C-alpha positions, 0 to 999 in steps of 0.5 A: 500500500505504501509503495502504491501510495508513493507511486501515485503521489505528485510530490515524489521526484522519480528518476530511472534508478528509483524506478528500477528499484521499485520494479525490483521490490514490487517484483519480489512482493509479486513473487511471494504474495497472495493474489491481492498482493500481486495485484497491488504490486503490479499496480504499483509498478505500472503506476510508477512507470506511468508517472515517471514517463508522464513527467518526462512528457510534461517536460517536453510539453513545457519545452514546446510551449516556451520554445519561442520565449526566453533565452537560448540558454533556457532553450538548451537547458530545457532540451537537454533535460527532456533528452536526459529524462527519456534517456532514462527509459533505456536503462529501465527497459534494459533492466526489465529485459535482463530480468527476463533473461535471468529467468532462462538461467534461473527458472522461476514461476511463469507469473514473474515473467508475466509481471515483467512483461506487463512492466515492459508493456506499460513502459512502451505504451507510456512513452510518446511516439517521438521516443519510439522513433529515436534511433537509440531506442529502436536498435 
């Protein structure tokens, strides 16, 4: 409940590292929990991913909104922060995929694979189309 509450909190500042930590903790809870606990763990992981990447989208929207106003230094800062935010999507995706790869070596419950695939689906669905077309993201 605490993690789900934090994931839905607007005042919580997320970064890629925290997202991976929460995915890991929710995954552990998912593996060992009852059905209601599993549902809460999945919801917390999905909410965390969604909140983080919606925050990234807001940064880009602010950048576009203020594109013609302010100094060029502000525009460079905004562009850099937006790129840096979406660059954090790549390590999160790599983390989820590496966890799926680990399951080949150390087989666990298929339920864990479902959890990780659901996280991956949430991540991909949350990212805007501009990220999907980025060459770093598609290779």
